[in-house]
Phi, psi and omega in degrees: 000134180294149183302317182296320179294319179298312180299321179297317181289322178298324181291339181266336186228138168265033167046071177101345172271132194272340178230126193256356184253137354283150190265327193258158183298139178211179177300146182281115174228112182270135176285331183241148174248159181268134174267342184226151173218133179288156177230084184300339180295343180268353184285148182247147181293346180270357184244173167246127174236135177230119179240134178270118182266350182127152184047237181255018181266115171235149173248128185242125166266102185256083183053047175097347174264128182264120183238135178237134180256137173036062187292121178223103191232007177254180191290322184231155171237148180146204184272132172277121187212119178055040176083000180239160174256122180264111182160178186292152180256148179296140170264340180232131181292156175293144182289337172221146172270171177303318182293338181269353180287141164289162180298123177285143169273329188212137171241132175253130175243117185284323179193175191257018167304147189289344175271008176233325174244091185260111187294329179297315179292313182297321178296317180296319181291315182288333174290327179284327182231065185296132177065021186241359187234131171277146177226142177238132183230167180280163180305135176061035175232001184303325186298336183290328188238003190286350178275351178282160188270086180264157168289315173207153178229116182241139179255127178242125171271169180305126180091348179288152180230155174205161168244109183227139182052042179057030182228132173284132181227134175228134178269136179239151177281139173231189181244102182204209172212161197239349186295147173269324173241146190298338182272000180278155174284143172212165189292334179292343178263007177097001180271077187291322186277318187241015177265157176290142184249183187205134188234151151259163180225142166258133175246140179218133170215137175050037175083358177260133184241133180238133173259126166255109188283351180065241180223127185199149165278175176296134179207151173268006181297324178293317177298316183292341178294338182077002181281146177240146181224164176266323183230133178243121174258111193229143175287145181225005185237175178070034183266346181241109009259022189268041184299334181296334185239351183223137179272156173268174184302319180297318180293322177296318177298319180296318179295322176295317179297322179300336180257015176062028178294147175258335183234138181242130178239120180275149172217183173060048174196167171063021181235301177246149174274102185241359186202184189271339181294149177306145188301329182264001183295315183302315181290324177294317178298315179300315183297330181271355188239336193298329182293338178291347184249010178056044179239148171273132175274108186283328182220137180247349180201162179300136179100341180286157179235131171262135180234130174244115178266134183241000000 
């Protein structure tokens, strides 16, 4: 691709980030403050702890294995261009910084949108722990992260399974789209063989099953998988007007119920302004609705920690 064409396209798209204003780097001013912060040093290997760090980033202590989903821990997400990051800025700070993270055993990447596969965060983590972290990615997305220093890099297509970091992992199909740049092929456009894909994941250890829903619109694909889980970590924001690719809180609750989840953990809201709904609407809607689905709300805001003692 010619340089001029690339620059033109980059200026129009923050490559997978859905709302681009304001675009350029500026002083950090957060609209929201954190009421809670996790303290992983207190976690025990005999328990399950799940802390929401912001957007789709959760840190899971799964009986002593530390797992992080879609890590995004810096101020902006988007394209790095001429020393700046072009893309949306956080409205809520991350509940932990890279320096405050315990060493991850495993990182899960649901898809390569820049608000889910953030190279600045991934580079910082792998530079701190070179060759020490396993990573699992979706089909036809390995090229985005394969130059980083991983312990192992595994690609899972829908229905694929692996045992990595002493954890059973299975990839499930959801309803979203996969390109990192708008001109790339992805499965939502019908390119099943050579398009970029997008996953949800089931994690299992010692008989406890956790769903990480990644990013998805409402779909019966999770129900049709026949899989059952104990805990569902589900996206609930960016649905207005992006309903085709993102579920609302009621739809997320229904998908969790379809998989017999007992505990619901929200993600993908209250961090970046990516859609038209008020920034606090998804969590308010969730709080007023979850009891209708016979689910326990494990976390109500960024920074909180859910603990399951066994």
